[in-house]
N, C-alpha and C positions, 0 to 999 in steps of 0.2 A: 814177674812183676817187681820183685825186690831188686833184681839186677838193673832193670830199666829205671826204677825209682832212683837208685844211686846215680845212674847215668844222667837223668834229668836234673838232679840236684847239682851235679857237676857242671852241666851246661848252663843252668840257671845262675850259677855263681860266676860264670866266665863270659858268656856272650853278652855284649852290651845290650841295654834295653833298646828295643825297636822304637821307631817313631811313634807308633800307635801306643806302645806301653808308656813311653815318656809322656805322651799326651794325656793318657789316663791318669797317671800319677799327678801331673801338674794341675789339670783342670779340677780334679777332685779335692784339691786344697780348698776350694770354695765349695763347701757342702751344698748339695742340691738334691731336690726330690727326683730329678732325672737330668739327663744330659742331651746335648744337641744330637749326638750320634747314636746313643744307646740308652736303654733303661739303666737304673742306678746301680744294680748289684754288681755288674761286671767291673765297675770302677771302685765300688765301695769296699771290696775285700782288701785291695791294696791300700786304700786310705786307712782302713781299720788298723792294719799292721803298722802304718806310719804313725798313726795317732797313739797307738799303744806303746811302740818302741821309741818314738821320738826320732826316728831315722828313716830316710828314704833309700836305704841300702837295697840294691837290686835283688839280692837273694831273699831278703825279708819281704820285699814287694811281691815276689813271684811264689813264695812258699805256699800260700793258700791254693794257688792254681796247680802247683806241683802235686800237692796232697790230693786235690780233687781229681787230678788225672789218674792217680793210682786207685782211688776209691771208685772211680768210674769203671776201671778194669775189673774190680771185684764185683760190682753190680752187674756188669756185662756177663761175667762168668756165671753168676747166680741165675740170671735171667735165661741164659742159653742152656745151662745145665737142667733147669726145671722143665725144659720143653724137649730138648734133643739129647740130653745126656752129657756126661763129663768129658768124653773125647771131643765132641763138637764144641763144648764150652772152652776146652783148652785151645783149640784152633781159632775160635772166635777171638779170644783174648790175645793169643799169640800175634795174629795179624793186626788187631787193633793196636797192640803195643808198638809194633815196628812201623805202622803207617806214618809217613812223614808228618802229616798234618796233626795227628793225634799225639805223636811223640813230641814234636817241636812246638807247634803253636798252641793247640788246646791243651797240651800236656804240661806246659810251664810258662807260657807267656801271659802277661797281664792283659788279657783280652776276655771278652764275655763268653767265648766258646766253652771254656773249662767249666764254669758254673752252669751254663746252659746244658751241657751234655750230662753232667752229674745229676741234675734235678730231673731231666727228662727220663734218664735211666731209672732213677728212684721211683718216679711216677709209674713207669711201665712195669717195674718189678712188683709193685704193690697191687696193681689191678690185673696183671696177667692171669693169675689163677682163675678169677671170676670170669674173665673174658674168654677163657679157654675151656669153660664148662665145669670147673671145679667149684667146690663149696667149702672154702676155708673158713676157719673160725675168725670171728671178729671182722666180717666182711665190711660192715659199715665203717668201722675204724680204719680199715685199709683204704676205703674210698676218701675218707677225710684227710688222712695223711698224704694220699696221692694228690688231693686237691691243693694242699699246702705246697707240695713239691712242684706241681705245675705252676702255681702262683709265683714261686721263687724263680722258676725258669722264665716266666713272663717278665720278671723283674731283672732278668739277665740279658736277654736279647730277643728281638722281635720275631725271630724264627720260631720261637716257642708257640706262636699263634698257629703256625702250620701244623705243628704237632697236635694242637687242640683240634684242628680240623680232621686230622688223621684219626684221632681217638674217637671223634664223632662218627666217622665212617665205619670204624670197627663196631661201634654200638648199633649203628643202623643196618649194617650189611651182614652181620653174623648172627646166628641164632642165640648164642650165649649173650651177645651184646644186647639184643632186643629183650631177652629175659631180664637182664640187669636194668634196663630202662623202666621196668615195672617196679623196681625197688627204689628207695630214696638215695641210694649210694651215689650214682652218677650225677644226680641233680645237686646234691649237697657238695660234691667235689667240684662241680662246675662253678657254683656260686663262690666257693672259697678261692678257687683259682682266679676268678675274675678280680678279686681284691688285689692281686698282684699288678693289675693295670692301673690301679687308682693313682699311685704316684706319677706314673707316666702321663696319664690324662690330665691330672691337675697341673703338672708343669707345662704341658703343651697348651692347655687353656690359657695359661698366663703369658705364653710366648708365641701366640698366633699359629699354633699347630706346626711350628717350624720343623720339629724332628720328624713328624709323620710326612710332611711335604718333602723333606730332604731324602728320606729313605725311599719313598715311593718314586721320587724323580730319578733316583739312581738307575732304575730299571727301564727307563723310557728312552727310546731312540731319539737322537737329536739331529740326524742328518737327512731326514726326509725319506729314507728307505724303509720299507715295511719289514723285510726279512734281512737277517744278517747271518748267513750260514758260516761265514768265516769266524765270526765271534763265537758261534756255537762250537765250532771245531776247536777253537782255542780253549773254550771253557771245558770241553770234554777231555782235552789233553791235560789241562790243569788238574781236573779231578783225578785222572789217572796218575799224575805225578804225586798228588797229595795222598792217595790211598796206597800206592805202589802198583805199577801197571798190571801185573798178572792178577792181582786181587781185585782191581777195578773191573777187569773183564769178567772174573768169576762173579762178583757182586751184581753186575748188570745182567749176566746170564741167569743168576739165581732169582733176581727180581722178575725177569721175563717169565721164567718157568713157574715161579711161585704165584704169579698173577693168574695162571691157568690151573693151579693146584686145587684139589678138593680137600686138602688137609687143613684143619682149623689153624694149626700153628703156623703153617706157611702163610695163610691168608692174613693172620695176625701181624706178622712181621712185614709182609708186603704192604699192607695198608698203613703201617706206621712209617714205612720208609719211602715208598714210591711217590706219594703225592708231593712231598718236599722236593725230591730229586727231579720229578717231571716238571714241577712248577718253575724251578730255577733254570732248567734246561730250556723251557719255553721262553722265559725271560731273556736268556742268552740269544735265542733265535730272533727275537723281535727287538733286541736292544743293541746299540752300537758298542756298549761297554758293559761288562758284568765281571764278577769275580768268582772263580771256581769254588772258593771255600764256602760260599753261601749255602750250598747244598750238603755240606758235611753232616749237619744234624740229621739229615735223612739217611745218608749212608751209614751213620751210626747203628741204625736198626737193621741194616743188611748184614752186619757181621754174624749174627746168629745163623743166618742162612748160609753164609760163607763157611762158618764152622761146621754146619751139617754136611755141606758138600765135601769139605776136607775130610770129615770123619769117614764118609763113604769112600772117597778117593784113596785114603790111607790104607784101606783094605786091599786095594788093587795095586797101587804104586807107592808103597810107603817110603822107599828110598828117594824117589823123585820129589815127593812132597817135603821130606825132611831137608833135602839139599836146597830146595827153593827157599825154604824158611831161613836156613842158615845163611844163605847169600844175602837175603834182605836184612837179617839181623846183624850182619857184619857191615854191609855197605851203608845203610842208613845212619847208624851211629858214627861210622868213620867220616861220612860227609859232614854230619853235624859237628863232629870234633874238629875236622879240618876248617870248617867255617869259623868256629870259635877261635882257633889258633890264628887264622888269617885276620880276623877282626881285631885281635889284640896285638899282633906282632907284624903282620904283613909278610910272614915267613916265606910264602910261596912266590912272591913277586919281587921282593927286595933284592934278591941276588941278581936280577936281570934289569932292574930299573932304578934310577936315582930317586924317583918319587912315584906315587901311585898312578898307574895308567888309567885311562878312562873306564876300562872294564873292571877295575879293581874296587876295593872298598872305598866308600866316599862319605860325604857328610851325612847321608841318610843312615849309615850303619855305625859310624864311629862316634863315641862320646866326644863332645867338644870341651874336653878337659883343659885345654889351653886358656880358656876364658877365665878360669878361676884365679889365675895369677894376675889378671888385668882388671876385669870387672868384678867388683866385690872382693878383691884381693888387696895386696899391699900397695898397689900402684894407684888405684882410684878410690877404693873403699865403697861402702854401700849405704852410708848414712843419708845421702842426698841423691842417690842414683836410681834411675829407672831405665829399662831397656825397651827398645822398639824393634819389632820383628816384622818381616814382610808377609809371612803367612803362618798358618797354624803348625805346619811341620817344623819349620825352623824355630818357631816359638817354643815348641815342645822340647826340642833339643836344648835350646838356650836356657829355658827356665828350669829344666831338670838339673842341669849341671851346676847352675848358679844357686839352686836351692830357693826356699820360700822367702828368703830375706830381701830379695830384690823384686819389686813389682814389674810386670811386663805388659806392654801394649802391642796389639797386632793391627797392622794397617788394614783398611777395608779391602774387600776382595774375597778372601777365604779365611775368615778368623775362626770358624767352627764355634766351639763352646767358649772360646776366650771372650767373645763379645758379651757374654752374660756373667762374667766373673766380676763381682762387686769388690774391687780392691781400692778402698778409699785412701790408701797411702799415696796414690798418684797425685792427689791434691797438693801435697806438701813437698813434692820432689821437683827439683829444677834441673838436675844434671841428667839430660837425656843422652842415651847412646844407642844409635842404630847398629844392629849387629846382623851380618849376613854372610853366607858361605860363598866362596869364589872358586871357580874351576881353574886349575893350572892352565896357563896359556891363554886364558880369556879374562884376565883380571880387569883390564881397562873397561871392556864392554860390560862386564858384570857390575862393576862399580857405577857406571853410567846408568844402567838399568835400575839399580837400587836408588840412586839419587832422583831419577825420574819418578819412581814409585812413591816418593815422599809427597809429591803433589804440593798442595797448599796447606797440608797439615803440619809439616815440620820443615824447618830450614836448617841447612848444615851450618854449624856454629864453630868450626875449627878444622884443622887439617885431618885427613884420614889416617888411619893406622892399619897396617896389615900384620897379622900374626899367622904363623903356620901351625896347623894342627898336625901333630905327629903321633905315631904309635910305635913304641920302642925305638924312637929316633927316626922312623921312616915317615917322610912328609906325605900327607894324605890330601890335604886341601888347605886353602888359605881362608882366613876369616877377616872380614872387613869390619872396622869399627869407626863409625862416624859420630862425632859429637853433634847433637841436634838440639833445637829449641822449638817449642810449640809456637805455632803462628796463629792458630785459631783463637779468636777472642771470645767464643762461646763458653758458657760455664763448663767446668770440667765434668759436673754431674748433670745428668738429664734423666729424670724419672727414677732417681735413686741408684742409677748405675754409673760407673765411671765413664766419663765422656770418651776417654781413650779406648775403652773396651767395648764400645757399642759400634754397630755398623753405621758409619757416618754417611749422610746423604751426599 
């Protein structure tokens, strides 16, 4: 755990912020009860670090998530050890630590999965003794703290609701669970946990339930077909990649076997894990598009079962298990380190290409640092400048690198939470700059598409400018800068929000 904590700190200081991370940092500049995409806590930890330090440095932004990744490993060890013993706990944490998703994304990215996993594990650790038939001291206090932890998980990501359903199944389908329902503990915990939904509900009530509609709509098929086996296959392959393929197979086998087990501990972990995994696999089957990481909070509780299986397997084939782990512990960090090097220097492609090829790092991966010398820098200045972006992804990249000093507007279409950011500085700024990424070899078509996207909202007000974004001198993509002026005569503010940041009709 210490070794991989050091590794994740190194990666967190090296790998550029992903689009999702830059988006979280930027939209949380406007403090909100909740956000378009997620409940508030997943974004708020990064914003807390920025407000305390006065800096949006990527390592500082990621530090709470790095720490929560290591603390989650400790909780997973404690939970597994209390049920299956220390050897099983070692293997559960070993595979959790090297699993690509939990090492890279949930282990240090500014995304809601890190807080979600930590608080789910904390809740499970607190109630596991009671739900496995033990009678620990301060049982009611344990339930109260577990309710707080689950409430914080609900404030992190919507997947925590599925964990709540899983916990309810444990209470209803196991004898210790039914015994606990005769005590005030679970009821008090449930009431406390529900408070975690209050900020989300209040925000959605004020915004037409848009976040709930967005998240529920992501799992709906849009092409008229009822079943999508190809999408399910892609999702399963993605799950295998995120967990490490041999461990995904072991986890699925353990869940299958555990579902038929008479052991209370096996049933406990299966009921916490399987509903979430099965739900998102079903969504993948009936949806045209889904994401493999949606089910990772379910697989989190399969690691104790994996640890138990490895504990038994190590008695028969210790060398094979050790070699398998060493391979994963070398390959995954090497791949992550290689990605970090490529994202910063282009070292693996620059000897063969004059500029980044299509399959290489691109505007979605690389910081747009070239903008700082033009927009908000010594050439234009930021006193009267605002920036216009075509969508939330490019807006996140642009706004993060330019910092909070320059307000940004996002064109209608896909603005995400940018549409709700109340930045009144837009009223007094007249120097508009549209900024967009261009692919090499397709600059003319890309510029035309951007000009067309301005519609009747903005008019081009000067000659275009092209700058090249480089990493260590290696050209990666071009950036288009168009001077624009607002053409709408409507008031800038409508209902208390900046006109430019609302979804315009």
